C-alpha positions as CSV (number, residue, x, y, z in Angstrom):
1,M,95.4,176.3,111.7
2,D,96.8,173.1,113.3
3,A,98.2,173.9,116.7
4,R,100.3,170.7,116.9
5,P,104.0,170.9,116.5
6,G,104.9,171.2,112.8
7,G,101.6,172.8,111.9
8,I,100.6,170.0,109.5
9,K,96.9,169.6,109.0
10,P,95.6,166.0,108.9
11,D,94.8,164.7,105.4
12,P,91.0,164.1,105.1
13,N,91.8,160.7,103.5
14,G,93.8,159.7,106.6
15,L,97.1,159.8,104.6
16,S,100.2,161.5,105.8
17,P,102.3,163.9,103.7
18,F,105.3,162.4,105.4
19,M,104.8,158.7,104.6
20,T,108.1,157.1,103.8
21,N,109.3,156.7,100.3
22,S,108.7,153.1,99.1
23,D,111.8,153.4,96.9
24,A,114.1,154.3,99.8
25,P,116.9,151.9,100.5
26,R,116.3,149.3,103.1
27,V,118.5,146.7,104.8
28,P,117.4,143.5,106.6
29,L,117.8,143.5,110.4
30,G,119.4,140.2,111.2
31,P,117.2,137.1,110.8
32,S,114.0,139.2,111.4
33,D,111.5,140.3,108.7
34,L,112.2,143.9,109.6
35,A,113.5,146.1,106.7
36,V,115.1,149.3,108.0
37,S,116.7,152.4,106.7
38,P,120.6,152.3,106.6
39,L,120.5,155.2,109.1
40,S,118.7,154.9,112.4
41,L,117.5,158.2,113.8
42,G,118.4,158.6,117.4
43,G,115.6,160.0,119.6
44,N,117.7,160.9,122.7
45,V,117.6,164.6,121.8
46,F,113.7,164.7,121.6
47,G,112.3,166.4,124.6
48,W,115.8,167.4,125.7
49,T,117.9,169.6,123.4
50,A,115.1,169.6,120.8
51,D,111.7,170.7,121.9
52,A,108.5,169.2,120.5
53,E,108.4,171.6,117.5
54,Q,112.0,171.0,116.6
55,S,111.6,167.2,117.1
56,F,108.6,167.1,114.8
57,A,110.5,169.0,112.2
58,V,113.5,166.5,112.3
59,L,111.2,163.5,112.3
60,D,109.2,165.0,109.3
61,A,112.4,165.6,107.4
62,Y,113.8,162.1,108.1
63,A,110.5,160.4,107.0
64,A,110.3,162.6,103.9
65,A,113.8,161.4,102.9
66,G,112.6,157.8,103.2
67,G,113.8,157.1,106.8
68,N,111.8,154.6,108.7
69,F,114.0,153.4,111.7
70,I,113.6,155.5,114.9
71,D,115.4,154.7,118.1
72,T,114.5,155.7,121.6
73,A,114.5,154.5,125.2
74,D,112.4,154.9,128.4
75,V,115.3,156.6,130.1
76,Y,115.5,159.4,127.5
77,S,115.9,162.1,128.9
78,N,115.9,161.4,132.6
79,W,119.2,163.2,133.0
80,A,117.9,166.6,132.0
81,P,116.6,168.9,134.7
82,G,112.9,168.7,135.1
83,N,112.7,165.4,133.1
84,S,111.9,162.0,134.5
85,G,112.3,159.8,131.5
86,G,109.9,158.9,128.7
87,E,110.0,162.4,127.2
88,S,111.4,161.1,123.9
89,E,108.9,158.3,123.6
90,T,106.1,160.7,124.3
91,V,107.3,163.1,121.5
92,I,107.6,160.2,119.0
93,G,104.2,158.9,120.0
94,D,102.6,162.3,119.5
95,W,104.3,162.6,116.1
96,L,103.2,159.1,115.0
97,R,99.5,160.0,115.9
98,S,99.8,163.4,114.3
99,R,101.2,162.1,111.0
100,G,99.2,158.9,110.7
101,N,102.3,157.0,109.6
102,R,102.6,154.3,112.2
103,E,102.7,151.4,109.7
104,Q,105.6,153.0,107.8
105,I,107.8,153.4,110.9
106,V,110.0,150.9,112.7
107,V,110.1,152.0,116.3
108,A,112.8,150.7,118.6
109,T,112.9,151.4,122.3
110,K,114.7,150.0,125.4
111,V,114.3,148.9,129.0
112,G,116.7,148.5,131.8
113,M,118.3,151.9,132.6
114,L,115.5,154.2,133.9
115,P,115.9,154.7,137.6
116,G,113.5,152.4,139.3
117,L,113.5,150.1,136.3
118,D,117.2,149.7,136.0
119,N,117.5,146.0,135.9
120,L,116.2,143.2,133.7
121,R,114.1,141.2,136.1
122,P,111.0,139.8,134.4
123,E,108.6,142.1,136.2
124,T,110.8,145.1,135.2
125,I,110.9,144.1,131.6
126,R,107.1,143.8,131.5
127,Q,106.5,147.1,133.4
128,G,108.9,148.9,131.2
129,A,107.3,147.6,128.0
130,E,103.8,148.5,129.1
131,A,104.9,152.0,130.0
132,S,106.7,152.4,126.7
133,L,103.6,151.2,124.8
134,R,101.5,153.8,126.5
135,R,103.9,156.7,125.9
136,L,104.4,155.7,122.2
137,G,100.7,155.2,121.8
138,V,101.2,151.9,119.8
139,E,100.0,148.4,120.2
140,R,103.3,146.8,119.5
141,I,107.0,147.8,119.8
142,D,108.8,146.8,116.6
143,L,112.2,146.3,118.2
144,F,112.6,146.0,122.0
145,Y,116.1,146.2,123.4
146,T,117.5,145.4,126.8
147,H,119.4,148.6,127.3
148,K,122.3,147.1,129.3
149,D,123.0,143.7,130.6
150,D,122.0,142.8,134.1
151,P,124.4,140.2,135.4
152,D,122.3,139.6,138.5
153,T,119.4,138.2,136.4
154,P,119.9,134.9,134.7
155,V,119.7,135.0,130.9
156,E,116.9,132.4,131.1
157,E,114.7,134.8,133.0
158,I,115.5,137.7,130.6
159,V,114.9,135.7,127.5
160,G,111.7,134.2,128.9
161,A,110.3,137.6,129.8
162,L,111.0,139.0,126.3
163,D,109.5,135.9,124.7
164,A,106.3,136.4,126.6
165,L,105.9,139.9,125.3
166,V,106.5,138.6,121.7
167,R,103.9,135.9,122.1
168,E,101.4,138.4,123.4
169,G,101.9,140.6,120.4
170,K,103.3,143.5,122.4
171,V,106.8,143.2,120.9
172,R,107.7,142.2,117.4
173,E,111.4,141.5,117.7
174,V,114.0,141.7,120.5
175,A,117.5,142.9,120.7
176,A,120.3,143.7,123.2
177,S,122.4,146.8,123.9
178,N,125.6,146.9,126.0
179,I,126.0,143.2,126.4
180,G,129.1,141.1,126.5
181,P,129.9,138.2,124.2
182,E,129.4,135.5,126.8
183,R,126.0,136.6,127.9
184,L,124.9,137.2,124.3
185,A,125.9,133.7,123.3
186,A,124.2,132.2,126.3
187,S,121.0,134.1,125.6
188,L,121.0,133.0,122.0
189,E,121.7,129.4,122.8
190,F,119.0,129.2,125.4
191,A,116.4,130.8,123.1
192,A,117.3,128.4,120.3
193,R,117.2,125.4,122.6
194,E,113.8,126.3,124.1
195,G,112.2,127.7,120.9
196,L,111.9,131.2,122.3
197,A,112.3,134.6,120.7
198,K,115.9,135.3,119.9
199,Y,117.8,138.6,119.7
200,V,118.0,139.8,116.1
201,A,120.3,142.8,116.7
202,V,122.9,144.2,119.0
203,Q,123.5,147.9,119.8
204,P,127.0,148.5,120.9
205,H,129.1,151.6,121.4
206,Y,131.1,151.6,118.2
207,N,132.6,154.2,115.9
208,L,135.9,155.2,114.3
209,V,137.5,156.3,117.6
210,S,135.8,153.6,119.8
211,R,136.3,150.2,118.3
212,D,137.5,148.0,121.1
213,T,134.1,147.4,122.7
214,Y,132.6,145.7,119.6
215,E,135.4,144.4,117.4
216,G,136.7,141.0,118.6
217,P,134.7,138.4,120.6
218,L,131.4,140.3,120.5
219,A,131.6,140.8,116.8
220,D,132.4,137.1,116.4
221,V,129.2,136.1,118.2
222,V,127.1,138.5,116.2
223,A,128.5,137.2,112.9
224,E,128.2,133.5,114.0
225,H,124.5,134.0,114.7
226,G,123.7,136.2,111.8
227,L,122.6,139.2,113.9
228,S,122.8,142.9,112.8
229,V,124.5,145.7,114.5
230,V,123.0,149.2,115.1
231,P,126.0,151.1,116.6
232,Y,125.2,153.9,119.0
233,F,127.5,157.0,119.4
234,A,128.2,156.4,115.7
235,L,129.6,160.0,115.6
236,A,131.3,159.8,119.0
237,A,129.0,162.4,120.6
238,G,129.6,164.7,117.7
239,F,133.4,164.5,117.5
240,L,133.2,162.8,114.1
241,T,131.2,165.6,112.6
242,G,134.5,167.5,112.5
243,K,133.2,170.4,114.5
244,Y,135.6,169.8,117.4
245,R,139.1,171.0,116.6
246,P,141.9,172.3,118.8
247,G,140.9,175.8,119.9
248,A,137.4,175.5,118.6
249,S,134.4,176.3,120.9
250,V,131.1,174.5,120.2
251,D,127.8,175.3,121.8
252,S,126.5,171.9,122.5
253,A,125.2,169.9,125.5
254,R,127.6,167.1,124.3
255,A,130.7,169.3,123.8
256,Q,132.7,168.1,126.8
257,G,132.1,164.4,125.8
258,A,133.1,165.0,122.2
259,A,136.2,167.2,122.9
260,K,137.8,164.5,125.0
261,Y,138.8,162.7,121.8
262,L,141.2,165.5,121.0
263,D,143.3,164.2,123.9
264,D,143.5,160.8,122.4
265,P,146.3,160.4,119.8
266,R,143.8,158.7,117.5
267,G,141.5,161.7,117.5
268,P,143.6,164.1,115.4
269,R,144.7,161.2,113.1
270,V,141.1,160.2,112.4
271,L,140.1,163.8,111.7
272,A,142.9,164.2,109.2
273,A,141.9,161.0,107.4
274,L,138.3,162.0,107.4
275,D,139.2,165.4,106.0
276,Q,141.1,163.8,103.2
277,V,138.3,161.4,102.2
278,A,135.6,164.0,102.6
279,G,137.5,166.4,100.4
280,A,137.9,163.7,97.7
281,H,134.1,163.1,97.6
282,G,132.9,166.6,98.3
283,V,130.9,165.6,101.3
284,Q,131.0,166.4,105.0
285,V,133.2,164.6,107.5
286,A,130.1,163.1,109.3
287,T,129.0,161.5,106.1
288,V,132.4,159.7,105.7
289,A,132.4,158.6,109.4
290,L,129.0,157.0,109.0
291,A,129.9,155.4,105.6
292,W,133.0,153.8,107.2
293,L,130.8,152.4,110.0
294,A,128.1,151.1,107.6
295,A,130.8,149.3,105.6
296,Q,131.9,147.2,108.6
297,P,130.9,143.6,108.8
298,T,127.5,143.0,110.4
299,V,126.6,146.7,110.6
300,A,123.1,147.3,109.3
301,A,122.3,150.9,110.4
302,P,124.5,153.3,112.3
303,L,122.6,155.3,114.8
304,A,122.8,159.1,114.8
305,S,120.7,161.9,116.2
306,A,119.9,165.4,114.8
307,R,118.7,168.3,116.9
308,T,117.8,170.4,113.9
309,V,116.7,169.7,110.3
310,E,120.0,171.3,109.1
311,Q,122.0,168.5,110.8
312,L,120.2,165.7,108.9
313,P,121.5,165.9,105.3
314,P,125.1,164.8,106.0
315,L,123.8,161.9,108.0
316,L,121.3,160.7,105.4
317,A,124.0,161.1,102.7
318,A,126.1,158.3,104.1
319,A,123.8,155.7,102.6
320,A,124.8,156.8,99.1
321,L,128.5,157.2,99.8
322,E,130.6,154.1,98.7
323,L,134.1,154.3,100.0
324,T,137.0,152.6,98.1
325,E,139.0,149.9,99.7
326,A,141.9,152.3,99.9
327,E,139.8,154.9,101.8
328,L,138.4,152.3,104.2
329,K,142.0,151.2,104.9
330,L,143.1,154.7,105.4
331,L,140.4,155.4,108.0
332,S,140.8,152.0,109.7
333,E,144.6,152.5,110.1
334,A,144.2,156.0,111.4
335,S,141.8,154.7,114.1
336,A,143.8,151.6,115.0
């Protein structure tokens, strides 16, 4: 009996029973050669609200459904009592080794928010990358994000440090999260001018009830340079699953963050519109919320996490849900 989480015995031929389905839908990630699932699986819960066994079960189910795009960060989950950061990367690394499916999975991680490594100075970027490589147990990070911008470090130094990692084969592609349009444009222009590795994707806070951060100047820069977007908080900390209603009590570590949207006039309007569209298609509210996001210009793969296997199906179903123009308009107007 295999004592590892998930209880799966290794195949004597070295193959994994959870290799991704070659027929599963894939979308290109910006100008890179990465082809990813239209749903990115968030790893922030791994080693936090999901223990190793639960995390392995979720990862197994995601891969079995054809998913190949897993997102994590060195800071996950530093905020939890007893954790110091890197827990999520360690769980994912253990899973990759256990399942033998490294070549089928696109692993994204980030640097710049872990206490002690919460800047983007060149030495920090390198130190963070080396630590992530060790925890993940991989030779190369497929997609390496700057987790948030560091205005005290010139873009030239940030881009140069990232390019060095790409040239050394430790990083395949680079991306940026929580960056403004001016710094993003400056980074892309410097990289192009000097022939250095350029960002291929951006990860902003973007969903049906939080649109201002991305839509506008940032979206314009992304579109101009042909980048892709992987929005985080795609379900607004769970609010867009429809679980949070007036008077409802939800047992979740994110309940307080999600419930705040009920105090925003847009919150109830969006829920009503989601209910209407979900009812018309016979799907869950979360599926519609992700389908709306996936239909927005430049969005490649909304990012969502699942603590249990039971939470995965409505997330995965979004890839097959095609909303009508009238439905997209209804949802957009409700959230305006």
